[in-house]
C-alpha positions as CSV (number, residue, x, y, z in Angstrom):
1,M,-18.6,-17.9,-25.8
2,K,-15.9,-20.4,-24.9
3,N,-13.2,-18.5,-26.4
4,R,-13.9,-15.3,-24.5
5,F,-14.3,-17.1,-21.1
6,Q,-10.9,-18.4,-21.7
7,D,-9.6,-14.6,-22.5
8,L,-11.2,-13.6,-19.2
9,T,-9.7,-16.6,-17.1
10,S,-6.4,-16.1,-18.6
11,I,-6.0,-12.3,-17.4
12,D,-2.9,-12.4,-15.0
13,F,-4.5,-10.3,-12.1
14,Y,-1.2,-10.5,-10.2
15,Q,0.9,-8.9,-12.7
16,N,-2.1,-6.4,-13.6
17,R,-3.0,-5.9,-9.9
18,K,-2.1,-2.2,-9.9
19,Q,-4.7,-1.9,-12.8
20,V,-7.3,-4.0,-11.2
21,K,-6.8,-1.6,-8.0
22,W,-7.3,1.5,-10.0
23,L,-10.3,-0.2,-11.9
24,L,-11.9,-1.0,-8.3
25,V,-11.3,2.4,-7.1
26,V,-13.1,4.0,-10.2
27,V,-16.0,1.5,-9.9
28,S,-16.2,2.4,-6.2
29,L,-16.2,6.1,-6.9
30,L,-18.9,5.9,-9.6
31,I,-21.0,4.0,-7.1
32,G,-20.3,6.3,-4.7
33,A,-21.3,9.2,-7.1
34,G,-24.4,7.5,-7.9
35,S,-25.3,7.0,-4.3
36,I,-24.7,10.6,-3.6
37,W,-26.7,11.9,-6.6
38,Y,-29.6,9.8,-5.9
39,T,-29.7,11.0,-2.1
40,N,-29.2,14.7,-3.2
41,S,-32.2,14.1,-5.8
42,L,-34.1,13.1,-2.6
43,V,-33.1,15.8,-0.5
44,E,-34.1,18.4,-3.2
45,E,-37.5,16.7,-3.5
46,L,-38.0,16.7,0.5
47,R,-36.5,20.4,0.5
48,E,-39.3,21.3,-1.9
49,R,-41.9,19.7,-0.3
50,E,-40.9,21.3,3.2
51,R,-40.9,24.8,1.2
52,R,-44.4,24.1,-0.1
53,Q,-45.4,23.0,3.4
54,I,-44.2,26.2,4.9
55,E,-45.9,28.2,2.0
56,L,-49.3,26.5,2.8
57,L,-48.8,27.4,6.6
58,S,-48.1,31.0,5.6
59,S,-51.1,31.0,3.3
60,A,-53.4,29.9,6.0
61,L,-52.1,32.5,8.6
62,E,-52.6,35.1,5.8
63,Y,-55.9,33.9,5.0
64,A,-56.9,33.9,8.7
65,A,-55.6,37.4,9.2
66,S,-57.4,38.8,6.1
67,T,-60.5,37.5,7.6
68,A,-59.9,39.0,10.9
69,E,-60.5,35.6,12.6
70,N,-58.7,34.3,15.6
71,L,-55.4,32.8,15.0
72,T,-55.9,30.0,17.8
73,F,-57.3,27.5,15.3
74,I,-54.8,28.1,12.7
75,N,-52.1,27.9,15.4
76,Q,-53.4,24.7,16.8
77,E,-54.2,22.9,13.5
78,I,-51.4,24.1,11.4
79,I,-48.5,25.4,13.3
80,Q,-48.5,22.9,16.2
81,Q,-49.0,20.0,13.7
82,N,-45.5,20.6,12.1
83,Y,-43.2,18.0,13.9
84,S,-40.2,18.5,11.9
85,I,-39.4,21.8,10.3
86,P,-38.1,24.7,12.7
87,I,-39.8,27.8,12.2
88,I,-39.8,31.2,13.8
89,M,-42.6,33.9,13.3
90,V,-41.2,37.5,13.7
91,D,-43.7,40.6,14.3
92,P,-43.2,43.8,12.6
93,N,-40.7,44.9,15.3
94,G,-38.3,41.9,14.5
95,N,-39.2,40.1,17.7
96,P,-39.9,36.6,17.7
97,F,-43.5,35.5,19.0
98,E,-44.1,32.2,17.7
99,Y,-41.7,29.2,16.9
100,R,-41.9,25.7,16.4
101,N,-39.2,22.7,16.5
102,I,-36.5,24.8,18.1
103,T,-34.1,22.8,20.3
104,F,-33.2,24.7,23.7
105,K,-30.8,23.6,26.3
106,K,-31.9,21.5,29.3
107,N,-33.0,23.7,32.1
108,A,-32.4,26.7,30.0
109,T,-33.4,30.2,31.4
110,A,-35.6,32.6,29.6
111,Q,-32.3,34.7,28.5
112,D,-30.9,31.5,27.4
113,S,-33.8,30.6,25.2
114,A,-34.0,34.0,23.7
115,K,-30.2,33.7,22.7
116,T,-31.1,30.4,21.2
117,L,-33.8,31.8,19.3
118,E,-31.5,34.7,18.2
119,V,-29.0,32.4,17.0
120,E,-31.6,30.2,15.2
121,L,-33.1,33.1,13.5
122,I,-29.7,34.3,12.1
123,E,-29.1,30.9,10.5
124,M,-32.6,30.7,9.1
125,K,-32.0,34.3,7.5
126,E,-28.8,33.0,5.9
127,E,-30.3,29.9,4.6
128,Y,-33.8,30.9,3.2
129,E,-35.6,34.2,2.2
130,P,-38.5,34.6,4.8
131,I,-42.2,34.4,3.7
132,L,-44.0,37.5,4.2
133,L,-47.5,37.7,5.7
134,E,-48.5,41.1,4.4
135,E,-51.9,41.6,6.1
136,A,-50.4,41.1,9.3
137,D,-46.9,42.2,8.7
138,I,-45.6,39.0,9.8
139,H,-42.3,37.3,8.6
140,V,-42.0,33.6,8.7
141,Y,-38.3,32.3,8.9
142,Y,-37.6,28.7,8.7
143,R,-34.6,26.0,7.8
144,N,-34.2,22.5,6.8
145,S,-35.5,19.8,9.2
146,E,-33.1,17.5,11.1
147,L,-34.3,14.5,8.8
148,L,-33.3,16.4,5.8
149,L,-29.9,17.4,7.1
150,N,-29.3,13.8,8.2
151,L,-30.3,12.7,4.8
152,K,-28.2,14.9,3.1
153,Y,-24.9,13.7,4.9
154,Y,-25.9,10.0,5.0
155,P,-24.2,8.9,1.9
156,Y,-21.0,10.4,2.7
157,I,-21.2,8.7,6.3
158,Q,-22.1,5.5,4.6
159,L,-19.2,5.6,2.0
160,A,-16.8,6.3,4.9
161,V,-18.2,3.4,6.7
162,I,-17.9,1.2,3.7
163,L,-14.2,2.5,2.9
164,I,-13.0,1.7,6.6
165,F,-14.5,-1.7,6.5
166,G,-12.9,-2.3,3.2
167,A,-9.7,-1.1,4.2
168,L,-9.7,-3.4,7.3
169,A,-10.9,-6.2,5.2
170,Y,-8.1,-5.5,2.5
171,A,-5.5,-5.5,5.1
172,L,-6.6,-8.7,6.8
173,F,-6.9,-10.3,3.5
174,N,-3.5,-9.3,2.6
175,Q,-1.8,-10.2,5.8
176,S,-3.5,-13.7,5.5
177,K,-2.2,-13.9,1.9
178,I,1.3,-12.8,2.9
179,A,1.3,-15.7,5.6
180,E,0.0,-18.0,3.2
181,Q,2.7,-17.1,0.8
182,N,5.4,-17.5,3.5
183,R,4.3,-21.0,4.3
184,V,4.4,-21.8,0.4
185,W,7.9,-20.3,0.2
186,A,9.1,-22.3,3.2
187,G,7.6,-25.5,2.2
188,L,8.9,-25.3,-1.3
189,T,12.5,-24.5,-0.4
190,K,12.9,-27.0,2.2
191,E,11.6,-29.6,0.0
192,T,13.8,-28.5,-2.7
193,A,16.8,-28.7,-0.3
194,H,15.6,-31.9,0.5
195,Q,15.4,-33.5,-2.8
196,L,19.0,-31.9,-3.6
197,G,20.5,-33.7,-0.7
198,T,20.7,-37.1,-2.3
199,P,22.3,-36.4,-5.8
200,I,24.7,-34.0,-4.1
201,A,26.0,-36.7,-1.7
202,S,26.3,-39.0,-4.5
203,L,28.3,-36.5,-6.5
204,M,30.7,-35.9,-3.5
205,A,31.3,-39.5,-3.4
206,W,32.0,-39.8,-7.1
207,I,34.4,-36.9,-6.8
208,D,36.3,-38.6,-4.0
209,Y,36.4,-41.7,-6.2
210,L,38.0,-39.6,-9.1
211,R,40.6,-38.1,-6.9
212,N,42.0,-41.6,-5.9
213,S,41.7,-42.9,-9.3
214,P,44.2,-43.0,-12.1
215,V,42.6,-40.3,-13.9
216,W,43.4,-37.8,-11.3
217,E,46.7,-36.4,-12.8
218,E,45.1,-36.0,-16.2
219,N,42.1,-34.3,-15.3
220,K,43.0,-32.4,-12.3
221,E,41.6,-29.0,-13.2
222,I,38.3,-30.4,-14.4
223,I,37.8,-32.5,-11.2
224,T,38.7,-29.3,-9.1
225,E,36.2,-27.2,-10.8
226,M,33.6,-29.9,-10.5
227,D,34.4,-30.1,-6.8
228,K,34.0,-26.2,-6.6
229,D,30.5,-27.1,-8.4
230,V,29.5,-29.4,-5.8
231,V,30.4,-27.4,-2.8
232,K,28.3,-24.4,-4.5
233,L,25.4,-27.0,-4.9
234,R,25.8,-27.8,-1.0
235,M,25.8,-23.8,-0.5
236,V,22.4,-23.6,-2.5
237,T,21.0,-26.3,-0.5
238,E,21.9,-24.5,2.7
239,R,20.3,-21.3,1.3
240,F,17.1,-23.0,0.5
241,S,17.0,-24.6,4.0
242,S,17.4,-21.2,5.4
243,I,14.5,-19.8,3.9
244,G,11.5,-20.0,6.2
245,S,13.6,-20.4,8.9
246,K,15.5,-18.1,11.3
247,P,18.9,-17.7,9.6
248,V,22.2,-16.8,11.8
249,I,23.2,-13.6,11.3
250,Q,26.6,-12.7,12.5
251,A,29.6,-10.1,11.6
252,E,31.4,-10.9,8.3
253,N,34.2,-9.0,6.4
254,L,32.0,-7.4,3.7
255,Y,35.1,-6.9,1.1
256,Q,36.1,-10.7,1.5
257,V,32.5,-11.9,1.0
258,I,32.1,-9.8,-2.2
259,E,35.4,-11.1,-3.3
260,E,34.7,-14.7,-3.0
261,T,31.3,-14.3,-4.6
262,I,33.0,-12.5,-7.4
263,S,35.9,-14.8,-8.0
264,Y,33.2,-17.7,-8.2
265,L,31.3,-15.9,-10.8
266,R,34.1,-14.6,-13.2
267,P,34.7,-18.3,-14.8
268,R,31.0,-18.9,-15.1
269,I,29.9,-15.8,-17.0
270,S,30.9,-14.3,-20.2
271,T,34.3,-13.2,-20.7
272,K,33.4,-10.1,-22.1
273,V,32.0,-8.9,-18.8
274,E,34.3,-7.1,-16.5
275,L,33.9,-7.4,-12.8
276,N,35.4,-4.7,-10.5
277,I,35.2,-4.0,-6.8
278,K,35.8,-0.5,-5.1
279,A,35.7,-0.1,-1.6
280,D,36.3,2.6,1.1
281,S,38.2,0.0,3.2
282,Q,38.9,-3.8,3.0
283,D,38.0,-4.0,7.0
284,L,34.4,-3.1,6.6
285,D,32.3,-5.5,8.6
286,A,28.6,-6.2,8.2
287,M,26.1,-8.2,9.9
288,M,24.9,-11.0,7.4
289,N,24.2,-14.6,7.0
290,K,27.0,-15.3,4.4
291,P,25.4,-18.0,2.2
292,L,22.0,-15.8,1.8
293,F,24.0,-12.6,1.2
294,E,25.9,-14.1,-1.6
295,W,22.9,-15.3,-3.1
296,V,21.7,-11.9,-3.3
297,V,25.0,-10.6,-4.8
298,E,24.9,-13.6,-7.4
299,N,21.3,-13.0,-8.4
300,I,22.0,-9.1,-9.1
301,C,25.0,-9.8,-10.9
302,K,23.4,-12.3,-13.1
303,N,20.5,-10.2,-13.9
304,A,23.2,-7.5,-14.8
305,V,25.0,-9.8,-17.0
306,D,21.5,-10.6,-18.9
307,A,20.7,-6.9,-19.2
308,M,24.1,-6.4,-20.9
309,K,23.6,-9.2,-23.0
310,G,26.9,-10.8,-22.0
311,K,28.8,-7.7,-22.6
312,G,29.8,-4.8,-20.3
313,K,31.1,-3.8,-17.0
314,I,29.7,-4.5,-13.2
315,T,31.2,-2.4,-10.5
316,L,30.5,-3.3,-6.8
317,E,31.3,-0.4,-4.6
318,L,31.4,-0.9,-0.8
319,L,30.8,2.3,1.4
320,Q,30.7,3.0,5.2
321,D,27.7,5.1,5.4
322,S,27.8,5.7,9.2
323,D,28.8,3.7,12.4
324,K,25.5,2.0,12.0
325,F,25.1,1.0,8.3
326,V,27.4,-0.2,5.1
327,I,26.2,0.3,1.7
328,V,26.8,-2.0,-1.3
329,D,26.1,-0.4,-4.8
330,I,26.0,-2.8,-7.7
331,T,26.2,-0.8,-11.2
332,D,26.1,-2.3,-14.3
333,T,26.4,-1.0,-18.1
334,G,23.2,-2.6,-19.2
335,K,20.0,-1.4,-21.0
336,G,18.7,0.4,-17.8
337,M,14.8,0.9,-17.0
338,E,12.1,3.6,-16.5
339,K,11.7,5.2,-13.2
340,K,8.0,3.5,-13.0
341,M,9.8,0.0,-13.1
342,Y,11.9,0.7,-10.0
343,R,9.4,-1.1,-7.7
344,R,8.0,-3.6,-10.1
345,V,11.3,-5.5,-10.7
346,F,11.0,-6.8,-7.1
347,N,7.5,-8.4,-7.7
348,P,7.2,-12.1,-8.0
349,G,6.9,-13.4,-11.6
350,F,8.3,-9.9,-13.0
351,S,10.8,-11.0,-15.7
352,T,12.1,-9.3,-19.0
353,K,13.2,-12.7,-20.0
354,Q,11.2,-15.3,-21.9
355,R,12.1,-18.2,-19.9
356,G,12.7,-16.1,-16.5
357,W,10.7,-17.2,-13.5
358,G,10.8,-13.8,-12.0
359,L,11.8,-14.8,-8.6
360,G,15.6,-13.7,-8.3
361,L,15.0,-10.1,-7.2
362,T,11.9,-11.3,-5.2
363,L,14.2,-13.8,-3.3
364,A,17.0,-10.9,-2.7
365,K,14.4,-8.5,-1.6
366,R,13.0,-10.8,1.0
367,I,16.4,-12.2,2.1
368,I,17.7,-8.6,2.7
369,E,14.7,-6.9,4.2
370,S,13.2,-9.6,5.9
371,Y,16.2,-11.5,7.2
372,H,19.0,-9.1,7.4
373,G,16.6,-6.0,8.5
374,G,18.5,-4.0,5.5
375,K,17.2,-2.3,2.5
376,I,17.4,-3.1,-1.2
377,F,16.1,-0.9,-4.1
378,V,17.0,0.7,-7.5
379,K,19.1,3.7,-6.5
380,S,19.2,5.0,-10.1
381,S,18.7,3.8,-13.7
382,E,18.8,5.4,-17.3
383,V,17.6,3.6,-20.5
384,G,20.6,2.9,-22.5
385,V,23.1,3.7,-19.8
386,G,22.8,1.2,-17.0
387,T,21.4,0.4,-13.5
388,T,22.5,0.8,-9.8
389,F,21.0,-1.6,-6.9
390,R,21.6,-0.3,-3.6
391,I,21.7,-2.7,-0.5
392,I,21.9,-1.3,2.8
393,L,23.1,-3.7,5.9
394,H,23.6,-3.1,9.6
395,S,27.4,-2.9,10.5
396,T,26.7,-3.3,14.1
397,R,25.3,-6.0,16.2
398,E,23.0,-3.8,18.0
399,G,21.2,-2.5,14.8
400,A,20.6,-6.2,13.6
401,E,19.4,-7.0,17.1
402,Q,17.0,-4.1,17.0
403,F,15.5,-5.1,13.8
404,V,15.0,-8.8,15.4
405,T,13.2,-7.5,18.6
406,E,11.4,-4.4,17.0
407,G,11.4,-5.1,13.5
408,I,12.5,-1.5,12.4
409,L,15.3,-0.1,10.5
410,E,16.1,3.5,11.2
411,Y,17.8,4.3,8.0
412,K,17.1,7.6,6.2
């Protein structure tokens, strides 16, 4: 029993939330189908009961006619006691002479009432075969009562109300969850930046000490690379500080930013990985927060290196899509992925590495879409061939400001 409980509690509902959603949908449909079936059973039972009631009324009328008795008693005690089932009695000439439970318009004239009876009679003829009183040559037409009709559609109305309420509750819960996640992201990143501040300051002091020490000339290259890494750590700290707060978005030379990022990555990844930049022009400008955008490019490139197992080619292509947008396509020659994985790679916790946290692409999506008002997605991928990620940024300040004020990206 304990092992079963542990198995249940160890289910990763977040990673399998799509399956959980489908399970909930299936269960809801089964409940809805059961409710409809049960209500339809009640409707059929009531319909049969109303049919028997009309047959009883007809039998009483036929009996009265066969005994040549006055129909007044039958009319008062049987017909007039029917408060729910609409009926119309028609003489041998097809003219209604008696009816019950027919709704007429308010202040209706005799002509309007006759028209209403005519319409009701047509509907009754389409719904049920009439009951014939042979002795009196009278046809009794009827249809389902309003109660029966309401009961027939009640489960559908009930399900619609439940679905609307469920959708609203889910939307509110989802928004609350997103807000909570945002607070967690902001708190975690700011705390990380705060914790990194002290050791980075200490490392900077040690590097300054080494520059002025006798070992400088012999270890110049090593100390210079150490200084670059400390600068990078400071940039990482700035990035973490930017998460959860409003970053400064300004025009930057896209080619120059990409080139600086690649220059930093080249000596820090496998020498068997080739990094190339293709561009329509080296004068492409994009609205961005430089430290955060560099972080995005680094994450995608590092994931590409892992996908290629440290051997292959990464190409960064810069395109001017229009006067409003610029595009960065990052293509690798890695293992690729199936189309159903395109969206999942951006989910928190999704990782193909045993020691991966699955946050790199999640952060990239958050940075590009939430802070830059752009788009990031898998443009194409083929198993065994490679993958292309596409990043879309605003090339004008007006477009970026529009996103900030209106929260929209008019890219198609």
